[in-house]
C-alpha positions as CSV (number, residue, x, y, z in Angstrom):
1,M,12.6,-21.5,-15.9
2,S,16.1,-22.0,-14.1
3,S,16.1,-23.2,-10.7
4,G,18.2,-20.7,-9.8
5,F,15.2,-18.3,-10.0
6,D,14.3,-17.1,-6.9
7,P,10.5,-15.4,-6.2
8,I,12.3,-13.4,-2.4
9,I,14.4,-11.6,-4.7
10,H,13.5,-11.2,-7.9
11,P,11.0,-8.4,-6.4
12,L,13.3,-5.3,-7.9
13,N,13.8,-4.2,-4.3
14,R,14.9,-6.8,-3.0
15,L,17.0,-7.7,-6.4
16,Q,18.6,-3.8,-5.6
17,I,19.0,-4.5,-2.0
18,C,21.0,-7.7,-2.5
19,A,22.9,-6.6,-5.5
20,L,24.1,-3.7,-3.1
21,L,25.5,-5.7,-0.1
22,A,26.2,-8.1,-2.7
23,P,30.2,-6.7,-3.3
24,I,30.7,-5.8,0.6
25,D,30.1,-6.9,3.9
26,E,27.8,-4.5,5.3
27,M,26.1,-1.8,4.7
28,E,24.2,0.7,6.4
29,F,20.1,1.1,6.5
30,S,20.0,5.2,5.5
31,L,22.2,4.3,3.0
32,I,20.4,1.5,1.2
33,R,17.2,3.4,1.5
34,E,19.3,6.6,-0.4
35,E,20.5,4.2,-3.0
36,L,16.8,3.2,-3.7
37,Q,15.2,5.9,-2.9
38,V,12.5,4.8,-0.9
39,S,11.4,5.8,2.4
40,D,11.9,3.8,5.4
41,S,8.4,2.3,6.4
42,V,9.1,0.2,2.5
43,L,12.8,-0.3,3.7
44,S,12.1,-1.7,6.1
45,K,9.5,-4.9,4.5
46,Q,11.5,-5.4,2.0
47,L,14.3,-6.3,4.8
48,R,11.6,-7.9,6.7
49,Y,11.4,-10.3,3.8
50,L,14.8,-11.0,3.3
51,E,15.4,-11.5,7.0
52,E,12.4,-14.0,7.3
53,A,13.8,-16.5,4.4
54,G,17.0,-16.1,6.5
55,Y,19.3,-14.0,3.2
56,I,20.1,-11.3,5.3
57,Q,21.4,-10.5,8.6
58,P,21.3,-7.3,10.5
59,R,23.4,-5.9,12.9
60,K,22.0,-3.0,15.8
61,A,25.2,-0.7,17.3
62,N,25.0,2.3,19.0
63,Q,26.8,5.3,16.8
64,G,26.5,8.9,18.1
65,G,24.2,8.1,20.6
66,R,22.0,7.0,17.9
67,Q,20.9,3.0,16.4
68,R,21.9,2.2,13.6
69,T,21.1,-0.8,11.8
70,W,23.9,-2.5,9.3
71,L,23.0,-4.9,7.1
72,S,24.8,-8.2,5.3
73,L,23.9,-10.4,3.2
74,T,24.2,-14.6,5.0
75,K,25.3,-17.0,3.3
76,T,22.6,-19.0,2.5
77,G,21.5,-14.8,0.6
78,R,24.7,-14.5,-1.1
79,K,23.8,-18.3,-2.3
80,A,19.9,-17.3,-3.4
81,F,21.2,-14.1,-5.1
82,A,24.0,-15.4,-7.0
83,G,21.8,-18.1,-8.3
84,H,19.1,-16.0,-9.2
85,V,21.1,-13.8,-11.5
86,R,22.3,-16.8,-13.0
87,A,18.3,-17.7,-13.6
88,L,18.2,-13.9,-15.0
89,Q,21.6,-14.2,-17.1
90,E,19.3,-17.4,-18.5
91,V,16.1,-15.7,-19.8
92,A,18.4,-12.8,-21.4
93,E,20.6,-15.7,-23.8
94,Q,17.4,-17.5,-24.7
95,A,15.2,-13.8,-25.6
96,D,18.6,-13.5,-27.3
97,L,18.5,-16.3,-29.6
98,L,14.9,-15.9,-30.3
99,G,15.2,-12.3,-31.8
100,N,18.0,-13.6,-33.9
């Protein structure tokens, strides 16, 4: 297996979170929750894993009288996600070679 494979990112919800955040600067918690179609608690748990690994950075601010949380991938998170995607591509290429 490629050295870029990242077991922190690999679970589906975390992979999807990174994929959502990769092309943008930041995204609001509720939008990520809606995109993944998960509960607040499920999303919070997955974000905690990513934050503890240093892959995401939360930013809290008041908006419209309510506290909102925005999330962004850190430089470390972007690098880890890119490496993980490359590792998945290598696995897919190997599988394709075996099928031909």
